[in-house]
C-alpha positions in Angstrom: 96.4 -75.1 -9.0 95.1 -72.2 -7.2 92.7 -69.3 -8.5 95.1 -66.5 -8.6 93.5 -62.9 -8.6 95.0 -60.6 -11.1 94.5 -57.0 -12.1 96.0 -54.1 -14.1 96.8 -50.7 -12.7 98.1 -47.9 -14.8 99.7 -50.6 -17.0 101.3 -52.5 -14.4 100.3 -56.3 -14.2 99.5 -57.5 -10.8 98.5 -60.7 -9.2 97.8 -61.9 -5.7 99.6 -65.0 -4.3 99.6 -66.7 -1.0 102.6 -64.7 -0.1 101.2 -61.5 -1.2 100.9 -59.2 -4.3 103.5 -59.2 -7.0 103.9 -57.3 -10.1 105.3 -58.3 -13.4 108.8 -57.1 -14.4 109.4 -57.2 -18.2 112.8 -58.9 -18.9 115.3 -56.7 -20.8 116.0 -58.2 -24.4 116.3 -62.0 -23.9 115.8 -61.9 -20.1 112.5 -63.5 -19.1 109.8 -61.6 -17.5 109.7 -62.4 -13.8 107.0 -61.9 -10.9 108.5 -59.5 -8.2 107.4 -58.9 -4.6 105.3 -55.6 -4.9 105.6 -54.8 -1.1 109.2 -53.8 -1.4 109.0 -52.0 -4.5 105.9 -50.0 -4.9 105.5 -47.1 -2.7 104.9 -45.0 -0.6 103.1 -48.1 1.1 105.1 -51.1 2.1 104.7 -54.5 3.4 101.2 -55.4 4.7 99.7 -52.0 4.1 100.3 -52.4 0.5 99.0 -55.8 0.2 95.8 -54.5 2.2 95.4 -51.5 -0.1 95.5 -53.7 -3.2 93.0 -56.2 -1.7 90.7 -53.2 -1.3 91.5 -51.9 -4.8 90.5 -55.5 -6.2 87.4 -55.8 -4.2 86.3 -52.3 -5.6 87.1 -53.4 -9.2 85.0 -56.5 -8.6 82.0 -54.6 -7.0 82.2 -52.1 -9.9 82.1 -54.9 -12.3 79.0 -56.4 -10.5 77.3 -53.2 -10.4 78.0 -52.8 -14.2 76.5 -56.1 -15.2 73.5 -55.3 -13.0 72.8 -51.9 -14.7 73.0 -53.5 -17.9 70.1 -55.6 -17.2 68.0 -52.7 -16.5 68.1 -50.2 -19.5 67.7 -46.4 -18.6 64.1 -44.9 -18.4 63.4 -41.6 -19.4 62.6 -39.1 -16.4 59.3 -37.5 -16.2 59.5 -34.1 -14.8 
């Protein structure tokens, strides 16, 4: 089983697969939820442009989490003026 990158953007669940990014489409009533190709639905970007954009967003979110963890290790010091 592959390790799948997932994230949420404005309430939209996204995942990265070998084929590109997909979003979770919630089924209506008894229809099941399905993963759909994000590159054909989300705009104004499309195709590889959207895949690259979401890759960069995922990397930025991961970097933000890293920096937040690092900052928590070092409590804020009072500034001396």
